[in-house]
N, C-alpha and C positions, 0 to 999 in steps of 0.2 A: 621304201614304196613311194610312189607319183600319186599326187594329188591331182585329178582334173576338176578345176573350177569353174561353174559356168552361172551366169546370171541374165536375166531378162526383166527390167521394169515392166513395161507394157508389151502387146504384142501390136507391131506396126509392119506396114508392108516392107518398109526398107531397113528393118532391124534383123539382124541375125537370130536364128532360134537357138534355144538352148542345146537342141539336139545336133545342129551343124557345128556350134561351138566345142562340143563334147568329141564329136567327130575329127574335127581339127586337131584337138589335143592327142585323141589316139594315134594320130600320125606320128605325132611328136615322139610319143611314150614308146612306139613301137612295140615289141615283144616284152617290155618290162611289166611287171606287175603294178598294176595302178587301182586308186579308189576313185569313184565320182560323186562329186559334191554339187548336185544341180538341184535342190529344193528352194532356191531364194527366188523363184520366179515372183513378180509382184513387188519386190523389194528395190528400194532405192540404193543407189552406190553412194549418196550425200555421207552416209555415216555406217557405221559398222555394226549395227544392230539387226543383225539377220541370223535365223537359226543353223543354215548349212554354214556359213561363215564361223559362226561361234564354235560348231563342231569340227571344222578344219582347224581352228585354233588349239583345241583342245588336244587333237591326235597329234599335231606339231609339237606341243609342249610334252605329250607323252614319248615323243621319240619314234613315232610310229612312220612319219613322213619326212622324205629327205628332198623333195623336189616339188614344185607347184607350178603347173601349167596353165595359162590362162589364153582365151582367144585374143583378148586386147587389155591393157592395163586397166581401162576404165572399168572393166567386168568385175575387178576385185573392190576396186573404190575409184570414185570422182573426185576425192578430198585428197589435195597434194599433201596436206598435214597427217591425214589417217593413212595414206599410203606409206609416208616416211617411217610412221609407227610399225606398220606392217614389216617393211623392208628390215626395219632393226630387230625385229622379232624372228624374222628368217635368217638375219645374221648370227643372232644368238644362239640359235639351235641348229646353225649349220645347215640350212635348207637353200637350195638354188632356186632362183624364180626365172620363169620364160614367158614371155609373151610371143604369141604364134605370128601375127601380124606385123609386130613393131619389131621383130628381130631382136628382143631385149632378153638378153641371157647373162645373169650374175657369174656364169662358170667363165665367161670371156673377159678380157680386159676391158674390150668397147663396152660390154653390158656393165661391168662396173662403173666404167666412167660415167655412163647415163645415170646410173644411181647416186653418184656424188653430186651431180647437177641437179638432180630432183631433191636431194637432201638440202642443198643449198638453198632452193628457192624455196622448199618447206619451212627452213629456219627463218627466212626473211618474212614469211607469211606470219608466222607465229609470233614474231616480233613487232611486226606491223599491228597486228590485233591487239596484241599486250600495250602498245603504246596508245592505241586509239582507246580501249577500256581504261587505261589509267588517266588520260586526257578528261574522258567522259567523267569518270569517277571524281577529279578535281574540280571541274565545272559544276557537277550537282552539288558538291560540300559547300562550294563558296555560296551558294544561294539557299542552302538548306534543306536539299532534297536527299530523300533516300539514305539517311543514315540508320542503319540496322543495328541489331543486338541491344542488350539491355541499357536503359537510359541511367545518366550518372545517379548516385545517391542524392536525393533532394529535388529529383525531377520525375515526371510521368509524361508519356507521349500520348499527344492527343492529334486526331484528323486534322489536316490544313491542305490548302489549295496555294500551290506556290506556281506561277508561271504556267497556269493550266493544268498542271500534274498535281495528282492527287497523292499526298505524302503524309508525315507525320512529323510534328515539331515538339520541342520539350516546353512543359509548364511546370511550374513550382508544385510541390508536394506539400502541402501545409505543416503537417508535424515535422516531416523531415527536414523540411526549409528552417525551421526556428532551432533544428540541432545543428544545421549547416553555420547558420549565423552565430550561435553560441560557440561553436568551435573556433571559427574566425575570430572573433571578438576576445575571445580568452586568449589566444595564442597571441595576438597583437598587442594587447594591453597588461599582460603579465608577464611574468619572467618563467613561467612553466615550461617545461620540456615535453617534448612530444611523446616520450614515454610517460611521464606524469600525467600528461592530457589523456592519454591512453587509459591508464588506470583510474582515472578520475571519470571519464566516459563510463567506462565498462561497470562500475559501482553504481552510477547515478542513473543513466538513461535506461528507459524502459524499450527503446526501438532496439538497442544493442547491433548495430550493422557489424560489419568485418572490423572491429577496432583492433587495427596493428600500428605500427610505426609508418609501417610503408603505405597502407590505406590513408592514415591523416596527412603524411607528406604528399601524396598524390592528390588529395582533396584540396589541400591549401595552395598547392601550385596550379591547380587546374584553371584555366581561363573561362572554362565553360560558366563559372560562377559570377564573374567579374562585371561591374556595369562597366564596359570598357570606354575609358575616354583617351585623350590624347597621350597622358601620362603612362597609361597602360600599353599604348603603341609604341613610344619610345622605350619602355622597359623590354618588351618583347622583342624589338628590334635588337635592341642590345645583347639579347640571347642568341642572336643568330638565325631568329625564326625568317621564314619567307611570308610576308603579310599581302593576302590578297587584296585587300580593301586600302584607299587613299586614308590618311590621317584624318581628313575631313569627317570620315563615316563614323568615327569613335567618338561619338557624342555624350557617352554616359550613361546609356540605358540597356543595351544589348550585350549580352555574353558572346563570347567566342568559341569557336572549334577549332581544336588541333589536329591535324590529321597528316600522315606520312605513308609513304609506301612501304610494306612490311620489310622489304629486305634493306631500307635505307633507314628505318626508324632506330634511333639511338637506343643504348640499353638503359639512360637516365630520361626517362620520360618526362616531361615538364620541367627539366632541369636544365639539360642541352637541346636546345630547340634548333641546332641546324639540320638541313632537309626537311624541317617541319612545317608545314603550312598552316597559317591562322586566318580564319575566316569570319567576319562578323555573321551572327546567326540571329532567326528570326524571333528568338525567345528573349524575353526581358532577364537581365542579372539578377542575381540574389545580394551579391556583397558589393558595398561602394568601394571604387577604386583606391581609396586612400587605405582603408583597411586591407584590402588583398594586397596591395602593393607592400604595406607595412609588415606582412606576413613572409611576403617573399623575399623582400630585402633581409629580414631576420635569417631565414633558411639560407639565404646566400652567404650571410655572416657565418651562421654557425658550421655550415661545409669546411670552412677553413681551418678550424680548430677540433676536429675528430681526435686528433692525436692528444692523448691525455698527458702526455710527457713522462709516461712510465717506461719509455724505452730504454734498453741497458747498452745499446750500441754506440750511442751519441749522447752527450750531456747536454745537446742543445734540444732535444726531443720536446715537442710541443711548442716551441718557440717559431718553427721553419714554416713557412707556406710557399708554395709555387705562384709566380708572377704572372701566371697565363690561365691557371684554370682556378687559382684560389683554395684549392685544398691542401692539406698538410702535407709536409716532406719528412720523410722518415729514413732510416738506413736499411739498405737491403744488400743481401750477399750477391745477387745478380750482377754480373759485369756486363756492362753496355758497350764496352770497347774491346778491340784486340788486343790491347796492352794488357793483360789481366793479371793482376797481382795476386799471389796465393793466400795472402794475408789482409788486403785491403778490403773495405766495404763502401759502397757508393750509395749516395741519396737518390731516393727515387719520391714521385708524388702519388696521392691515391687517386688523382685525376688519370693519370697514365695506367694505372692499375686496372680503373675503370673503364678504360679504352675511349676516353674522352678529351684526352690532353696529348697533342703531339708537338707542341709548339718549342718545348724545352727542348734541345738537342745536344746540348753540352753535358758531357759526365762531369761530377765532381767527386772525389773521394771524401769520406767523413773527416780523413786526417787532415786534408785540405781547409775543408771549412771550419774545423774546430781551431786550427793554428791561426787561419785570417780573423776569425772572431775574438779568439784569445788576444790578438794584438789589439782589436778595436777596444775591448773592455779595458785592458791594461790603459791603454791613450784616454778614453774617458775617465778612468778613476783618477788618472793625473791631472786631469782640468777641473776635478772638483774642489772644494773647499778642503781644508785640512781638518776634516771632524770624522767622526767614526761612522760608518756605513751603518743607515740604519734599516732595521726591517719592520716593516709595518705591521701591527696586530690588527687582523682582518677585524671588520666591524662593518656591518652593512649599512650603507646609506643609499636608500631607494631613489632617494631626489638625484643624487650624482649619478647613480647608475642608469637613471632615466634620461638624463640629459646626455650623456655619454652615448647611449644608444641612439637618441635622436639626431645626433651629431653624425654618427657612423652612417645612419640612413640617408641624410643630407649628401654625404660625402659618395655615397653609392650612386644616388639619383644623379649628381654632377657628372659622374664618371660615365654613366649610361649616356647621359644626353651629349657629352664630348663625343661618344663613340657613334651616336646617331647623326652627327653633322657630317661625319665622313660619307654618309649616304648619299649626299650630293643633292638630295629634295630640296627645292629652295623655300618651300613652305614649311618643310620639317625643320629644317637650318634656322629660320627665322623663329621659330615657335621655341627650339632649344636654346637659342642666346638669349630670350626674354626670361625663360625659366632658370636659366643658370644665373643670371642676375639678381632674381629673386632668392634663389638659393644661397648667392653669395652672402647677401644681406643676414639672411636667417644664420647663416654660418657663424658670421661674426657674433651675433646675438648668442648663441648657444656657447660660443668658446668663452665668452666674458662672464655668462652666468657659471660654465663649469671653474673658472678661474676663482670666482666669489665664492662659490660652494666650497672648494678644496680649503682656501683661506680660512672660512669660518667653521671647518669640519673639526669635530672633536676628537678625532681618532688618536688611540694611544700609540705612542711611539715605544718600541722595545727596542734596546741597544744589542747589537748582535755581538758575539763574543769576541770578535776582531775586527780591526778597522781597517781601512783603505791601505794604510801603509803594509799592513801585514799582508793583506791581500796581494799587492804589487810586488813585495820581495819575495814570497814563497809561492807564487802562483804556479811554476813549474812542479812543485813538489805537492800541491792539493790533489787530494783525492776526487774521483769520479762524482759522488755525491755532493762533496763541497762546491765543485764547478758548476754541477747543475744548479744548486740553491742561489748561488751568487750570480747566475746568468739570469734565473727567473727575478730577482730582485731589480737588476739594472737594466734588462732587455724588454722591449715590448713586444716586438716581433721581428723576425728574420725573413725577408724575401728573397727568394732564389730565383734568378733568371739567365739566360745564355750569357750575359755581361759578367755575370757575377752574384754578390750577395749586396743587400741593402739593409742596413741595421737599424732600426729605430729604438733609442733609448728613452726610458722614462724622464 
């Protein structure tokens, strides 16, 4: 059946009446069966919110209409975007479309060509609108206007006027703020894990928000809480963030807002900040920068050692990490090259599995890694004094652990500052160089204290039942577990990159 659709917004001397539109359509329809849709008088063609148009769409979807005739294209729609959607509906249900005065008929090659041209301009209009909306969103976020949704834990929203616009900004919520501070200071100044912290808070807190490992990780990572200063700027910059403010704006009072386009947002929120925008916000932060950074450096350090060393496919499990993302490296059966061996296993990093690490492009087999490390272990043992290999009886030394943790944080800070210098910002480079000199002095002090603490340590040494000569002479015949235990005794970590591996011994 043919549909004759007519519409007239208002009666004007120079506008064609609905009756005349229907008569023109009847001439095209001829003797074919048709149905008239003419009750949209007074409705605008700017949108599709019209009763008879909706009735027409329903009939098309029900399969009762196979052709639609209008007097002019703008009778069915004045919006090129809406019209493109209408044509897609017609194509889906195999409905022909005819415009009487414009000789537009999708059953002909020329009519279909016109359709494609219209669709191209419709897509251009859509993308232009999307880009304008996105740009406007980013500009509003930069000054703290228009953040919708539920406020982060620890905050409430209060009315405010920014750049002459009524909006809402964040303000600390007293009872929740105290809990946020407790979470940060506990994690920063003890060796408690996120899981144990979750259990502790669940047992002790009356507020009981959504205490999960993920909730705590996001809370500790979120820059909304920090009183952001220049150190925070360099840290966020090193994580790949697009920072909207200059370093001079990071004065140590206000929090930051992290936002990204939904399609560009990474799965690791607040961890991988590539394509994430950071902007100073009007609200005052809750956590001082040193505590916030201490928590984040600790989280950065922890992510590299999620592998517990219980793997059964490579005796180096728990010791390897990726040079690019810092996550642990493990054995996998996935073969990333076309030269696939039926028996070989390869190594991969958890960063690649999380879809945030693509820098390492060279594939290594577990056999290659094990053989290379075996040679290094034997060379290392040959260089040691002729004494039996010692296995330390583990004994807690809180001061030594604390010093090592401080040293690890200092090294991370230096690394981030070195990365920030590459940004090319003259002020940032000057600031970074000054801070690196300070950290170098602090690093020397910590190394001296660690050496002193080790020398004074009262740890008990327990002799292993074999000495280094036995290991060297019988390495090939040693079992999987023996090699794993020996590797843990002599190797601190193995860093894997495209160039190969870098082994750090104790």
